[in-house]
PARO-388698 format. One line per field, with one value per residue (C-alpha): residue in three letters; x, y, z. Coordinates in nm, 3 decimals. Last residue first. Layout:
% PARO-388698
rest = c(ALA	...)
px = c(X	...)
py = c(Y	...)
pz = c(Z	...)
***
This chain:
% PARO-388698
rest = c(VAL	GLN	ALA	ARG	LEU	GLY	LEU	ILE	GLN	ARG	ALA	GLU	ALA	PRO	SER	ALA	ILE	GLU	ARG	GLY	VAL	ALA	HIS	LEU	ILE	GLY	VAL	ALA	LYS	GLU	VAL	ILE	GLN	ALA	ASN	SER	ARG	ALA	LEU	VAL	GLY	ARG	GLU	ILE	TYR	VAL	ASN	ASP	GLU	MET	GLY	VAL	ARG	VAL	HIS	GLY	GLY	MET	ALA	VAL	SER	LEU	ALA	VAL	SER	LEU	PHE	HIS	VAL	LYS	GLY	GLY	ILE	ALA	THR	VAL	VAL	TRP	ARG	ASN	ASN	PRO	PRO	LEU	SER	GLU	VAL	PHE	PHE	LEU	VAL	ASN	LYS	PRO	SER	TRP	PRO	ILE	CYS	GLU	GLY	PRO	ILE	ASN	MET	VAL	LEU	ASN	ILE	LEU	LEU	PRO	GLU	GLU	LEU	VAL	GLY	ALA	GLU	ARG	LEU	HIS	TRP	VAL	ASN	ASN	LEU	PHE	SER	THR	GLY	TYR	ILE	GLU	LEU	GLU	PRO	ARG	VAL	GLY	ASN	ASP	ARG	PHE	ILE	ARG	ALA	ALA	ALA	ALA	MET	GLU	THR	TYR	SER	PRO	VAL	LEU	PRO	VAL	PHE	ARG	ASP	THR	ILE	TRP	GLN	ARG	GLY	ALA	ALA	ASP	TYR	ARG	GLY	LEU	LEU	SER	GLY	SER	GLY	ILE	SER	PHE	SER	ALA	ILE	GLU	PRO	LYS	LEU	GLU	PRO	LEU	VAL	ARG	LEU	ARG	GLU	GLU	LEU	PRO	LEU	GLY	ALA	VAL	ALA	GLY	GLY	THR	THR	LEU	ASN	LEU	ILE	VAL	ASP	SER	LYS	ALA	ARG	ILE	GLY	GLU	ALA	ILE	GLU	ARG	PHE	VAL	ALA	VAL	ASP	ALA	THR	ALA	LYS	GLY	ARG	SER	ASP	ARG	ALA	HIS	ILE	HIS	VAL	ILE	ALA	ALA	GLY	ALA	ARG	ALA	ALA	ASP	LEU	ALA	GLN	GLU	ILE	ILE	GLU	ARG	PRO	GLN	GLU	PRO	LEU	ASN	PRO	ASN	ALA	GLU	LYS	GLY	GLN	GLN	ALA	GLY	THR	LEU	ALA	CYS	THR	VAL	ILE	VAL	LYS	ASP	THR	MET)
px = c(11.064	10.864	11.053	10.909	10.688	10.780	10.398	10.523	10.866	10.591	10.444	10.679	10.710	10.336	10.407	10.227	9.973	10.072	9.886	9.765	9.382	9.287	9.533	9.384	9.040	9.185	9.333	8.979	8.832	9.066	9.021	8.657	8.702	8.951	8.687	8.462	8.228	8.058	7.691	7.523	7.218	7.496	7.787	8.052	7.862	7.930	8.025	8.273	8.359	8.338	8.701	8.777	9.044	9.231	9.543	9.525	9.670	9.337	9.322	9.400	9.091	8.839	8.915	8.897	8.588	8.382	8.427	8.262	7.973	7.699	7.804	7.817	8.062	8.325	8.649	8.903	9.302	9.504	9.909	10.031	10.311	10.120	9.751	9.438	9.187	9.264	9.198	8.847	8.735	8.841	8.655	8.373	8.305	8.420	8.104	8.095	7.820	7.973	7.995	7.733	7.391	7.410	7.725	7.853	8.217	8.564	8.835	9.127	9.493	9.811	10.039	10.370	10.485	10.410	10.185	10.182	10.339	10.104	10.089	9.994	9.721	9.592	9.606	9.408	9.166	9.025	8.991	8.743	8.513	8.459	8.308	8.413	8.819	8.972	9.319	9.513	9.747	10.125	10.208	10.573	10.458	10.545	10.395	10.049	10.030	10.120	9.813	9.600	9.725	9.618	9.280	9.245	9.309	9.103	8.803	8.561	8.698	8.431	8.070	7.798	7.519	7.157	6.938	6.810	6.547	6.575	6.209	6.086	5.921	6.060	6.406	6.447	6.766	6.985	7.183	7.478	7.522	7.870	8.171	8.395	8.642	8.980	8.835	9.214	9.308	9.575	9.957	10.266	10.099	10.241	10.008	9.996	10.112	9.883	9.617	9.502	9.352	8.977	8.981	9.106	8.838	8.551	8.328	8.003	7.957	7.972	8.306	8.424	8.756	9.104	9.103	9.415	9.598	9.815	10.067	10.092	10.387	10.279	10.250	10.282	10.199	9.807	9.748	9.961	9.711	9.431	9.515	9.630	9.339	9.146	9.345	9.336	8.949	8.815	8.549	8.200	7.949	7.919	7.842	8.225	8.349	8.427	8.788	8.811	9.137	9.237	9.450	9.751	9.928	9.643	9.682	9.486	9.734	9.667	9.342	9.344	9.593	9.293	9.030	9.209	9.260	8.946	8.745	8.998	8.961	8.568	8.340	8.429	8.135	8.067	7.690	7.624	7.420	7.313	7.674	7.795	7.682	7.842	8.184	8.392	8.513	8.799	8.889	9.150	9.412	9.560	9.857	9.925	10.215	10.442	10.330	10.154)
py = c(14.387	14.630	14.964	15.240	15.411	15.733	15.709	15.634	15.431	15.189	15.193	15.099	14.791	14.736	14.710	14.971	14.989	15.095	15.326	15.391	15.436	15.065	14.991	15.220	15.061	14.710	14.737	14.874	14.545	14.313	14.471	14.437	14.079	14.033	14.161	13.847	13.762	14.069	14.128	14.204	14.468	14.710	14.567	14.448	14.537	14.488	14.858	15.060	14.781	14.556	14.708	15.015	15.251	15.459	15.718	16.062	16.263	16.365	16.185	15.906	16.006	16.027	15.684	15.492	15.739	15.596	15.270	15.346	15.603	15.394	15.084	15.284	15.499	15.622	15.633	15.913	15.841	16.119	16.179	16.453	16.727	17.016	17.082	16.966	17.246	17.161	16.801	16.869	17.136	16.917	16.593	16.806	16.928	16.560	16.444	16.235	16.351	16.534	16.267	16.183	16.244	16.009	15.829	15.953	16.084	15.979	16.137	15.926	16.144	16.015	16.321	16.303	16.411	16.238	16.426	16.562	16.882	17.091	17.271	16.947	16.846	17.219	17.187	16.801	16.983	17.221	16.975	16.769	17.061	17.025	16.676	16.327	16.346	16.013	16.064	15.745	15.791	15.624	15.418	15.455	15.396	15.758	15.897	15.713	15.766	16.141	16.136	16.010	16.298	16.561	16.404	16.419	16.778	16.867	16.676	16.428	16.151	16.000	16.053	15.868	16.079	15.901	15.783	15.460	15.420	15.767	15.847	15.951	15.582	15.601	15.749	15.558	15.706	15.531	15.709	15.805	16.189	16.293	16.317	16.510	16.502	16.338	15.970	15.802	15.469	15.337	15.234	15.028	14.826	14.824	14.546	14.625	14.955	15.076	14.826	14.964	15.270	15.182	15.085	15.460	15.600	15.403	15.167	15.239	15.029	15.328	15.438	15.157	15.297	15.255	15.047	14.882	14.945	14.631	14.659	14.362	14.135	13.858	13.504	13.537	13.818	13.768	13.524	13.737	14.048	13.837	13.656	13.987	14.179	13.904	13.905	14.324	14.286	14.624	14.444	14.526	14.282	13.910	13.722	13.598	13.917	14.144	14.277	14.603	14.550	14.805	14.626	14.787	14.709	14.571	14.393	14.108	13.878	14.148	14.110	13.724	13.761	14.021	13.754	13.469	13.666	13.817	13.477	13.300	13.565	13.584	13.887	13.852	14.014	13.681	13.702	14.022	14.266	14.051	13.875	14.250	14.608	14.808	14.776	14.753	14.440	14.417	14.774	14.735	15.005	15.056	15.280	15.447	15.411	15.768	15.993	16.326)
pz = c(-0.043	-0.308	-0.403	-0.263	-0.442	-0.699	-0.842	-1.210	-1.097	-0.904	-1.211	-1.396	-1.142	-1.151	-1.557	-1.719	-1.976	-2.409	-2.515	-2.907	-2.872	-2.912	-2.691	-2.413	-2.499	-2.520	-2.192	-2.038	-2.232	-2.054	-1.721	-1.722	-1.789	-1.512	-1.279	-1.392	-1.549	-1.631	-1.604	-1.944	-1.977	-2.138	-2.126	-1.931	-1.672	-1.242	-1.251	-0.918	-0.705	-0.984	-1.190	-1.344	-1.204	-1.531	-1.512	-1.603	-1.911	-2.091	-2.363	-2.063	-1.873	-2.142	-2.311	-1.955	-1.855	-2.167	-2.014	-1.677	-1.802	-1.841	-1.597	-1.304	-1.089	-1.266	-1.023	-1.198	-1.165	-1.074	-1.090	-0.912	-0.938	-0.934	-0.708	-0.813	-0.919	-1.337	-1.272	-1.086	-1.320	-1.651	-1.468	-1.417	-1.839	-1.934	-1.723	-1.414	-1.180	-0.827	-0.603	-0.264	-0.325	-0.608	-0.688	-1.019	-0.944	-0.741	-0.834	-0.693	-0.632	-0.571	-0.497	-0.629	-0.354	-0.030	0.227	0.550	0.504	0.597	0.265	0.136	0.432	0.306	-0.026	-0.077	0.190	-0.007	-0.341	-0.057	-0.106	-0.437	-0.375	-0.330	-0.382	-0.221	-0.188	-0.239	0.086	-0.025	0.271	0.443	0.799	0.894	0.596	0.631	0.997	0.932	0.711	0.996	1.247	0.893	0.850	1.299	1.277	1.039	1.208	1.204	0.899	0.686	0.848	0.659	0.599	0.547	0.264	0.097	-0.104	-0.218	-0.379	-0.749	-0.778	-1.179	-1.047	-0.737	-0.591	-0.385	-0.103	0.056	0.179	0.285	0.523	0.663	0.365	0.320	0.187	0.232	0.022	0.105	-0.148	-0.061	0.200	0.519	0.686	1.015	1.008	0.779	0.815	1.163	0.973	0.930	1.317	1.392	1.148	1.307	1.105	1.054	0.728	0.459	0.688	0.563	0.396	0.464	0.180	0.072	-0.278	-0.351	-0.620	-0.837	-0.786	-0.763	-0.646	-0.296	-0.288	-0.364	-0.056	0.186	0.053	0.122	0.434	0.602	0.475	0.715	1.000	0.967	1.066	0.879	0.791	0.508	0.493	0.308	0.587	0.634	0.689	0.387	0.296	0.084	-0.201	-0.453	-0.708	-0.869	-1.202	-1.367	-1.748	-1.806	-1.537	-1.293	-1.288	-1.265	-0.978	-0.827	-0.913	-0.750	-0.467	-0.362	-0.406	-0.180	0.069	0.055	-0.120	-0.525	-0.714	-0.973	-0.832	-0.991	-0.798	-0.524	-0.485	-0.334	-0.365	-0.052	0.068	-0.259	-0.443	-0.677	-0.771	-1.074	-1.135	-1.465	-1.483	-1.819	-2.031	-2.175	-1.862	-1.928)
***
């Protein structure tokens, strides 16, 4: 267990938008502003998805560059750019272009073949949306993508959506294409896509990881979002919060901003006697290269 806790703020995501919360940032200026505010509130890392002018997920490097440069000009917060976007039908090759073009310190990397993605209407007992989302087509392409991360000096945040993804972490580690310490994101609580969030399930995943890792839990939904903060830190992990994962600050109350969510998470950490890591301290904990 490290002495200080890294707080990541996932600002936007690729799915829900202003229909879920009008304060969710979509356009570059909004994302930059909320990233800077989240950093001031205590986030050492900001996780970034880009949207086009219509609010749809995009892998357009120009949009990512505008966001990255706007944040870097005013803050030393660590940038974690997504290579996701499979949910929007974007091919892997297109999603990886941000790595050589922008060389972020961290970028997300979904290391599984794919998953079901749906929204379930419990009252009506039916799936409102229901489809399969391909992530990485093959082990060969997965290893090739990992080498692109390594060759560009970008630390992959390995996204674990289910138990089968654990095998892929071990496979890539044994193939020698991952730098250590490993950065792991345990994604939970998306119906049809991820294992439900619970203390028992978090424990199972953490105990199944390779050694020399730093892990965080993405707990989707307001019912578990802040519970996960307390549990993760008690178990020696780090913390991820933000509107990508939860648009509420409390039951039935929409968050005003990502910074408000970060402030609540930081308050929980302080209440249990833990200090938050600055961006510089987070770089040391994660073994990242020095920011240029």
